[in-house]
C-alpha positions as CSV (number, residue, x, y, z in Angstrom):
1,X,128.7,62.7,41.0
2,X,125.2,62.0,42.3
3,X,124.2,58.7,43.9
4,X,120.4,58.2,44.3
5,X,118.5,55.2,45.7
6,X,114.7,54.8,45.3
7,X,112.5,52.2,47.1
8,X,115.7,50.5,48.3
9,X,115.1,47.3,50.2
10,X,118.1,45.3,51.4
11,X,119.2,42.9,54.1
12,X,121.1,39.8,55.1
13,X,120.2,36.1,55.5
14,X,116.5,36.6,54.8
15,X,116.3,39.5,57.3
16,X,115.4,42.9,55.9
17,X,117.6,45.7,57.4
18,X,116.4,48.5,55.1
19,X,112.8,48.1,54.1
20,X,112.0,51.1,51.9
21,X,114.5,53.9,51.6
22,X,114.9,57.0,49.4
23,X,118.1,59.0,49.4
24,X,120.1,61.3,47.1
25,X,123.7,62.2,47.8
26,X,125.5,64.9,46.0
27,X,129.1,63.8,45.9
28,X,130.6,67.3,45.9
29,X,131.2,67.3,49.7
30,X,131.6,65.1,52.7
31,X,128.5,63.1,53.8
32,X,128.4,61.2,57.1
33,X,126.0,58.5,58.1
34,X,125.2,58.5,61.8
35,X,122.9,56.4,64.0
36,X,122.8,53.7,66.7
37,X,124.3,50.2,66.2
38,X,122.3,48.1,63.9
39,X,120.3,50.9,62.3
40,X,121.6,50.1,58.8
41,X,124.4,52.5,58.2
42,X,127.0,50.0,56.9
43,X,124.3,48.1,55.0
44,X,123.3,51.3,53.2
45,X,127.0,52.0,52.4
46,X,127.4,48.5,50.9
47,X,124.2,48.8,48.9
48,X,125.2,52.2,47.4
49,X,128.5,50.7,46.2
50,X,126.9,47.7,44.6
51,X,128.4,45.2,47.1
52,X,125.0,44.3,48.5
53,X,122.0,43.7,46.2
54,X,118.3,44.1,47.0
55,X,115.1,45.6,45.8
56,X,114.6,49.0,44.4
57,X,116.9,51.1,42.2
58,X,120.3,52.8,42.7
59,X,121.6,55.2,40.1
60,X,125.0,56.9,39.6
61,X,124.7,60.1,37.6
62,X,121.4,58.8,36.3
63,X,122.8,55.5,35.2
64,X,121.5,52.3,36.9
65,X,124.1,50.7,39.2
66,X,122.7,47.2,38.5
67,X,124.4,45.9,35.3
68,X,127.2,48.4,35.5
69,X,130.5,46.7,34.6
70,X,132.8,46.2,37.7
71,X,135.7,48.0,35.9
72,X,133.5,51.0,35.1
73,X,132.1,51.1,38.6
74,X,135.6,51.0,40.1
75,X,136.5,54.1,38.1
76,X,133.6,55.9,39.7
77,X,133.9,54.9,43.3
78,X,136.1,53.1,45.9
79,X,134.9,51.4,49.1
80,X,137.0,50.8,52.2
81,X,135.3,48.3,54.6
82,X,135.6,48.1,58.4
83,X,137.9,45.1,58.2
84,X,140.7,45.2,55.7
85,X,143.3,42.5,55.2
86,X,146.5,42.8,53.2
87,X,148.2,39.8,51.6
88,X,151.2,38.5,53.6
89,X,154.5,40.2,52.9
90,X,153.1,42.8,50.4
91,X,154.8,46.1,50.5
92,X,153.1,49.5,50.8
93,X,154.0,50.4,47.2
94,X,152.8,47.1,45.8
95,X,149.5,47.4,47.7
96,X,148.9,50.9,46.6
97,X,149.7,49.8,43.0
98,X,146.7,47.4,43.2
99,X,144.5,50.5,42.9
100,X,145.6,50.9,39.3
101,X,144.0,47.5,38.2
102,X,140.7,49.1,37.0
103,X,142.6,51.3,34.6
104,X,144.8,48.5,33.1
105,X,143.9,46.1,30.3
106,X,143.9,42.4,30.7
107,X,147.4,41.2,31.7
108,X,148.7,44.7,31.0
109,X,151.9,45.6,32.9
110,X,152.3,48.7,34.9
111,X,153.0,51.8,32.7
112,X,154.9,54.9,33.6
113,X,151.6,56.8,34.1
114,X,150.5,54.2,36.6
115,X,153.7,54.5,38.5
116,X,153.4,58.3,38.6
117,X,149.8,58.0,40.0
118,X,150.9,55.5,42.6
119,X,153.7,57.8,43.8
120,X,151.3,60.8,43.8
121,X,148.8,58.8,45.9
122,X,151.5,57.9,48.4
123,X,152.7,61.5,48.6
124,X,149.1,62.8,49.2
125,X,148.5,60.4,52.1
126,X,152.0,60.7,53.6
127,X,153.1,57.1,53.1
128,X,155.8,57.6,50.5
129,X,158.5,57.2,53.1
130,X,157.3,53.7,54.0
131,X,156.9,52.5,50.4
132,X,159.2,49.5,50.9
133,X,157.8,48.4,54.3
134,X,155.3,45.5,54.7
135,X,151.7,46.6,55.2
136,X,151.3,44.0,58.0
137,X,154.0,45.6,60.1
138,X,152.4,49.1,60.1
139,X,150.5,50.7,62.9
140,X,146.7,51.2,62.7
141,X,146.9,54.8,61.6
142,X,149.6,54.1,59.0
143,X,147.6,51.2,57.6
144,X,144.5,53.5,57.2
145,X,146.6,55.9,55.2
146,X,147.9,53.1,53.0
147,X,144.4,51.8,52.3
148,X,143.3,55.4,51.4
149,X,146.4,55.7,49.1
150,X,145.3,52.6,47.3
151,X,141.9,54.0,46.9
152,X,143.4,57.3,45.6
153,X,145.5,55.4,43.0
154,X,142.2,54.0,41.8
155,X,141.2,57.6,41.0
156,X,137.5,57.3,41.9
157,X,135.2,60.2,41.9
158,X,133.7,59.2,45.3
159,X,135.3,57.5,48.3
160,X,133.1,55.3,50.6
161,X,134.6,54.5,54.1
162,X,133.0,52.4,56.8
163,X,134.0,53.5,60.3
164,X,137.6,54.6,59.2
165,X,138.5,56.0,62.6
166,X,137.6,53.0,64.7
167,X,140.4,51.8,67.0
168,X,142.6,54.8,66.1
169,X,144.0,57.0,68.8
170,X,143.0,60.7,68.9
171,X,146.1,61.9,67.0
172,X,145.4,59.5,64.1
173,X,141.6,60.2,64.2
174,X,142.3,63.9,63.7
175,X,144.9,63.3,61.1
176,X,142.6,61.0,59.1
177,X,139.7,63.4,59.3
178,X,141.9,66.2,58.1
179,X,143.2,64.1,55.2
180,X,139.7,63.2,54.1
181,X,138.6,66.8,54.2
182,X,141.7,67.9,52.2
183,X,141.0,65.2,49.6
184,X,137.5,66.5,49.2
185,X,138.5,70.2,49.0
186,X,141.7,69.9,46.9
187,X,140.8,67.0,44.6
188,X,137.0,67.4,44.4
189,X,136.6,63.8,45.6
190,X,133.3,63.1,47.2
191,X,133.6,61.4,50.6
192,X,130.8,59.3,52.1
193,X,131.5,57.6,55.5
194,X,130.0,56.0,58.5
195,X,131.0,57.4,61.9
196,X,130.0,56.9,65.5
197,X,131.7,60.1,66.8
198,X,129.1,62.8,66.8
199,X,131.5,65.7,67.4
200,X,133.8,64.4,64.6
201,X,130.9,64.2,62.2
202,X,130.1,67.8,63.0
203,X,133.7,68.8,62.3
204,X,134.2,67.0,59.0
205,X,130.8,66.9,57.3
206,X,128.9,69.0,54.8
207,X,125.9,66.8,55.2
208,X,124.8,64.3,57.8
209,X,122.3,61.5,57.4
210,X,120.9,60.1,60.6
211,X,119.4,56.6,60.4
212,X,117.0,54.7,62.7
213,X,115.7,51.2,62.2
214,X,116.7,51.1,58.5
215,X,115.2,54.4,57.7
216,X,116.3,58.1,57.5
217,X,115.5,60.2,60.6
218,X,117.1,63.3,59.2
219,X,119.3,64.5,56.3
220,X,120.8,68.0,56.2
221,X,123.7,70.1,57.4
222,X,125.4,69.3,60.8
223,X,123.8,72.4,62.3
224,X,120.3,71.3,61.1
225,X,120.7,67.6,62.1
226,X,122.9,67.3,65.2
227,X,120.7,68.8,67.9
228,X,119.8,68.0,71.4
229,X,116.4,66.7,70.2
230,X,117.9,64.3,67.7
231,X,120.4,62.9,70.3
232,X,117.6,62.4,72.8
233,X,115.2,60.7,70.3
234,X,117.7,58.7,68.3
235,X,120.4,57.8,70.8
236,X,118.3,58.1,74.0
237,X,120.8,60.4,75.7
238,X,120.5,63.8,77.2
239,X,123.1,66.1,75.5
240,X,123.7,69.8,74.8
241,X,125.2,71.2,71.6
242,X,127.3,74.1,73.1
243,X,128.8,77.0,71.0
244,X,132.3,77.8,71.9
245,X,133.9,81.2,71.2
246,X,136.6,81.0,68.6
247,X,135.5,77.6,67.2
248,X,133.6,77.1,64.0
249,X,131.9,74.0,65.4
250,X,130.2,73.6,68.8
251,X,131.0,70.9,71.4
252,X,128.6,68.1,72.1
253,X,128.3,67.6,75.9
254,X,126.6,64.4,77.1
255,X,124.7,64.5,80.4
256,X,123.6,60.9,80.6
257,X,120.9,58.5,79.5
258,X,117.3,59.6,79.1
């Protein structure tokens, strides 16, 4: 699935965050948005999913996003925001089952096929064993997997995530990154996410989009985009991208502010 924006202008409360942006994302791989705080990463993610309206055009596989029925859009993409709240007392299984709503008719009850997909989604994300537990009682890493399971149950073609590893310990960060990579590779689901961790973006991404002041500084492979020059000019830090024998990805060593 291809998502393309042309002459995109969007913002909040009368303030323009993205003044005039052009971007095309091929949803076959993992695409990561990088950039300093306030550069427009989350704003762009919301605009591309139809949650934030503005000027210009956004198309999904050549079809205008504006005017697309919510149920139709929900079958194409799923969005996980930074802040996620689950209803009180809802169990993991019931929460994941909510992902089937776009595929059900009005007032239609859950069908055997829906229950099969919910179980599959919980198995894929490793939360089947906690199906009867309340979402509110889970750890941060467990909750993230439950939210992704609900998104999987929705069966979208593209998954959008806003800073999914924030507040997670290193074990859960690595586990979540591996899960997203596996979903992309084994299921063909496009993954578009916002990250702050440069090294993590290098590890997980097929493409990286670096943003500055509501515009695109660079868009390409991690090797093309994540360079000492980019880190100096965009983040105002001195850093080295250091190859390490036996590793497919280099390490990013930070030496201080410019």
